[in-house]
Steps between C-alpha positions, in 0.01 A plus 500: 500500500415862562702736719318829433400726785356846459644624169211744487683755710204539732687508829655244726285481813558181691133394480502533118828316480364214712185479294700499178728226630203281595330561164824417314512160665131435424535603133815291464308193627215563257737418214502135610122455516324293235253660260628856549337782313459873539224433756772342725686831510201739470470575878868611505456722196151645501408500869839574664690815581687647201835392646382140527348503153824638350707244674267216399531606136878522534498138636285386210734667249795331662331162493401548135861589404629191675253275313581665166872445568435133568301467181771665292762263644284199410438626153871559450577144614235362266638701207855380565389132533228479234577794269262764375165469327649461151741225613219309667275539201771369269563196722128421513464527118800267451353247741164506320671453161691197630174317586 
C-alpha cells in the first residue's frame, strides 16, 4: 500500500535503505491490525530516525487517501441508487402520508 523510501533527501547509505525497507513492510502490516490508533504508529513517528518517521507519515497519508477514495466511491454509488437527501426526504414524507 505504500512504496515510499527516503523522500527526505538525507542520503542513500545501504544501511539506511535496508532499515527503511524493513520499516516500510512493518508499517504496511500495521494497517491490517485491529483497534489501530496513533499509539500503534507512535514508535515509528516519535522514537524513530527522521527518515523512518517521514516515511511512516507518508505511508499513513497514502492509506488515508485510499480510504477516502473508497468512501467517495461508495457515497457516489449510494447517491446514484438512492438519490440525494431531498429526494429521500420527499419519499419518506410521501410514505408517511400514505399510512
